[in-house]
Every structure is written in C-alpha cells, then in structure tokens.
C-alpha positions in Angstrom: -18.4 -9.4 -12.4 -17.7 -12.2 -14.9 -16.8 -14.5 -12.0 -19.9 -13.6 -10.1 -17.9 -12.2 -7.2 -18.9 -9.2 -5.1 -16.2 -6.7 -4.0 -16.3 -8.3 -0.6 -15.8 -11.8 -1.9 -12.9 -10.7 -4.2 -11.3 -8.8 -1.3 -11.5 -11.8 1.0 -10.0 -14.1 -1.6 -7.2 -11.6 -2.4 -6.7 -10.9 1.3 -7.3 -7.2 0.7 -9.9 -4.8 2.3 -13.2 -4.4 0.4 -12.9 -0.6 0.4 -9.5 -0.9 -1.3 -11.0 -3.0 -4.1 -13.8 -0.3 -4.5 -11.2 2.5 -4.7 -9.2 0.6 -7.3 -12.4 0.0 -9.4 -13.2 3.7 -9.2 -9.7 4.8 -10.1 -9.2 6.5 -6.7 -6.2 4.4 -5.6 -3.1 3.3 -7.4 -2.5 -0.4 -7.1 0.8 -2.1 -6.3 2.2 -4.9 -8.3 1.9 -7.2 -5.3 -1.8 -6.4 -5.0 -2.3 -7.0 -8.8 -0.8 -10.4 -8.2 -3.1 -11.1 -5.3 -6.2 -10.1 -7.3 -5.1 -12.2 -10.3 -4.5 -15.2 -8.0 -7.9 -14.7 -6.4 -9.5 -14.6 -9.9 -7.5 -17.7 -11.0 -6.0 -15.8 -13.9 -2.6 -14.5 -14.9 -1.5 -11.0 -14.3 -1.3 -10.7 -18.2 -5.0 -11.7 -18.4 -5.9 -9.2 -15.7 -4.2 -6.3 -17.4 -5.2 -7.2 -21.0 -7.0 -4.3 -22.7 -5.9 -1.7 -20.2 -4.5 1.4 -21.8 
C-alpha cells in the first residue's frame, strides 16, 4: 500500500501470481524464502526491511 501498488502490480513485478499475493496477505499461504526475495526486490527494499516488525 505504501508504494501505491495493487496486488496485481506487485505480483507482476515479483513474477508471482496475483492470487498468491492475496493468499499471503490473508495468511492463507506460507511463503518461501525465494518468494520473499522476489517481493522485496519488486518493492526495492531488502528482505530485512520487508520482515521488520513481523512477530
């Protein structure tokens, strides 16, 4: 949201399916480290920044 990206736009940038992004957001799907890296790269942030504040 902070980047102004829709799920579809993020999915495209990360080369993932948009429904997969939605499932991750809703906590319905476990995410792999590879896909965490893809999402961080798409958001132009580090994996550390992406995971910051997650308990």
